C-alpha positions, 0 to 999 in steps of 0.5 A: 338684088331686087329693085322695086319700080318705085326705087327705079323711078326715084333713081331715074328722076334723080339721074334726069334732074341732077345735071340740071341742078348742077348746071343751074348752080354753075349758071348762078355762080357765073351770074354772080361773077358777071355782077362782080366784074360789072361792079369792079368796072364801076369802081374803076369808072368812079376812080378815073372820074374822081382821080381816086388813087387808092381805088385805082391801085385797089382795082388794078392788077400789079401786072396791068397793061393799060393801053390808050387809043393813041397807042401808048401802053402803061404799067400800073405805076404809069397808069395811076400817076397819069390819072393823078397828074392829068391836066384836064378836069374830067366833068363826066365819065360814062361806060355805056354799052357795057358787056361782060363775059366770064370764062373761069377766072378771067373776064372780058368787058367791052364798053364805050368810054364817053368823057366830057372834060375841060382843059384851059377853058376848052371843052372836049368830048372823048368817045372811044371803044374799050376792051378790058381783061379782068382776072380773079386774084385772091377772090377779087376781080383785078384789071389785068389789061385795057385797050382803048381804040378809035371807033369807026366814024 
């Protein structure tokens, strides 16, 4: 079989560029997943702020382990019920310093949990760290685990 220089050059060019094209596609898919996880984190933030039961149930996995900075750990039912029956009025809730890393069908989100709330006329500021573990379930990102923790002084 005779191979011309032109055919050899084309084959070489394809061989050199194909991995880059494949990796570019993977990077693009990962960027899309990171954006989707960030959007899910935002849905969670708004649902916590507005005590939106439907959104909380939508974004939380059935197997969620929701850990608070005081050591309490809640199931999905306990987590949703806790938000719906809380006594304090949450005036604002922000998740600054959000960082997301996607690995396959799992993602880790880290952020600061910064809330302004009021209970019986007394204003309170809550500033803790939060680690969230998200899992892609049936094409949607669901919160599988969350742990709040005290930040260093």
